[in-house]
N, C-alpha and C positions, 0 to 999 in steps of 0.2 A: 691538664691529664693526657695522655697520649695516648696510642690505637695501634696494636697489633695490624699487618697488613689483612690478617685472617678474620679481623673485627671489623675493621672498613668494608671489605667485601660481601659481610654477612649485612654491615645496616644498611646500604646502598643495593644490594642485588645486584651486586657484578659476581665474574670469578676475579681470584689473587692473579690469576695470567695477564686481566683484565689489565690490573691496576701495574702490575712489573710494569709494562706494553708503557702505559702510559706513564712512566718515570722512563723508561730508557728514552720514550721521545720529546720527554722535555716535559709535557702539558700536562703533569701532578706530580712533584718528586715531595717526597716526606719530608717534611721538614726538620724532623732530625733520625738516627740511629740508634737503637742499643746497642751495651756494649761489644755485643755478639757479630754485630754490623746489622741484626735486621731492622728494616724499616718499621721507624713508629710515625703514627699522623696526630697534626693538635685538631684543631678545632677547624683554627684558621684553612686546613689544606680540607677540610671536611668540605667545607663551604665552597672554595674552589672545583672540587669533585661535582658538587651538586649543581652548578653550574654549567661543568661539562656534560653533564648528563643531560641535564636539559636543552643543553643545544644538540646532543647527541641525539636525541629524542627529537627533533624537530626538521632532524636530516640532516644539519650540518657537518662536513669533512671534520676530523680532525685540525687539520692542519686550519680554515680557517675556527675550528673553534679556541685555537690559542693564539691567533689573530688579536680573537674578540675579546679574549678575557687581560690577553696583554696590554690591548690600545692602555696607553698613557693619558690619553683624554678623555676616557672613560673611568667614571667614579662610578662605586658603589648605586646612585640614585638614578646612572643613566643606563649600567644593567637593566635596574627593575624598568624603567621604562621601555627600555627596549624589550624584553621579554614579556610587556605586557603586551604591548605590540603585536610582538611574532601569535603568541595567544590568542590574542582577539584573532588574527589572520586566520590561525590554525581551525579554533573554534567557527566561526565565519565560514571553512571550508567543509568543515566536520556537519554542521548541521544539512552542509545542500547535500552534504554526502546520502544524510537520515533522510532529508524529504524523500530523496531518489529516490531509498529505499520503500520510504513510507508508501508510495506512490505504486512503484512495481509491485507490491501487497495490495495495495487497492483496485489497482487496475489489473489484478490478477479476473480472468476471463472463465465465461461459461464453459463446462470441462476442461477445465485446466489439470483437472488431478484427473486424468481417464488417460491412457498410455492412447500413441494414437492409435492403436487396433482399436479400443475400446470406445474414441471417437466417433473414429467410421463406422463402429457397428451400431451407436446410437444414432449418429446424426445423419450417415450416411453420405452423402454427395455436399448435403448443406454447408456450412464453413460458422459453428456458432459463433463466432467472432468479426464477421463479414463487417458487421456495422456497429464493434464492440468503438472502434474510437470515435465517429459518428453518437454515441450513444453518453462515450463520457462526455463528449466538449457540448451535449444539449445540456444531460441531468447530473454533468458528478459531482455537483458542487451539494445538490441533494440530499437526502435521509433517505429517503426511498431510493436512490440508487447504490449511497451504501449500504443500505441495510440485505438491500438484495446480489451485491458483490461479497458480504459476508455469507449468507446461507448459499448460494451457489459452489461456493468454495471451497464445501463442505462436502458436496453430493458427490455420492457413488453413482458408477455404472445405472445399478439399481435403483436409486435415487432417478436417473435421470430417464430410465425406463420407464416409470410409474408413475412419474409425469408427464411423459410425452402417452400415453394408452392411458392416461385421464384423458388429457386432451385433445386424443384423437375419437376416445367416444362420448366428448362432446358434442363433438364435430359432425359428426353422424348424426345424431338426434335433431342435429338444430337443421341438421340438411331435410329431414325424414319430418320436423316441425313446420318449416318453408314450402317442402312439398305440401304437408297437406291442409294449407293456407292458413299458417295462424298468422294473424295481424301483428305487428312490433308488439302493440299493447295491448294486447294479448296473455292474457293470465301464464298459460305456460310459455310464451318469450320470457315475459318478465322472469320466472322462475329463473329460467335458461340461464340468463343474461344476469341474475343475480348466483347462477352458477358459476359462472365466471370470474366474476368479480371476488367471490368465493379463492377460485384457483390462485387467480395471482397471490389473493392475501396469504394463503398457505404456505403457496411456494417463494415468493421473493420477495415481497414485500408489505406492508400495512395496506389498502387499496379502502383509502372510502370512499363514499357517492362519488364528491368534489372530482376527487385522480379519477372516479372509473369514467365516467364523461364525457374527462379529456382527454383520455384513452380513446370512447368510442368515437369521438371526434376526430380522433390522431385513423382511425382506422380506416374512417374514408379521407379525409384528406390528406395522408402518405399514401400516393401511390402502391408502394412497394406493402404496405398493409393492406394495403385494397385485395393489391393482388393474391395477396397469401388467403386471406377471410372466401375472396369471391371465387380461388380454388375450390374451395369447397364447394362454394354452392354461387350460379353468377348471385350478384346483388343480396349477399350474406353481407355484409362489410356496412351497407347501409340501411340494411335489415334490423345488424346487433346494435348498433350505431345507436337506432332511435329504441331497441329493447331495452337499454342500457339506459335512457333518460325515462323510461317511461316506466322505468323500477326504481329509479332515481328519486320521481315525485309522487312512486305510490307512497314509499318509507318517509316522505313528507320535505323534502327537496323543492324550492320548487325554480322556474327555468333563473330567478337570479340565484340561489345560492351554487346552483351548479355551474354558472358561468356562460 
């Protein structure tokens, strides 16, 4: 059985002009011609075309493809072995590329969907990505970090403004609570700590009592978090930490449970 140049072009997904060019340079010459002089390709020609297209897909120039296919030392098994090696290398390369893309997707930071103008409107001169690299280094492998990235990547300017308004309202009320002398293990302080936990749970990731107490400790142990909370009111970081621990105990979590 033989096939016309048009049929072969359709089989292989190439143009007739490409097949003419391959014939002209001696890379793939049809095994026969019709009585009218038209090219006719047999099964062996199709096998060679498949080899040509394989090496072309891997980026080999045509002259090198010709050398590979016409190598007298190479038998069909050798071609298969070489192709397997090349494909394995290509797969490894594509996997690395895919991992890089996935990493970039997962590394979308807060406010990434905002325009520069919207980012400034929402965050002012505070860069939401200032500690993004460190955060990824510390928590990048956790489910909480992944969930936070998934959620925040979808937030609009309105979402960020609403979240910030809620946080600001909470901060002003906690400031007032401390001004009234509420102890950290008082009912209102624990209620405010619970509200703080639920705010994280709603906006970023599931925040159980154990996670919340770890965060409370960090608010005091990390000078940057401490400065943030103490900017609302001096001593607020320690007060909130103690309220978080008291709230966890109120819900049945012992010191051993919460670390």
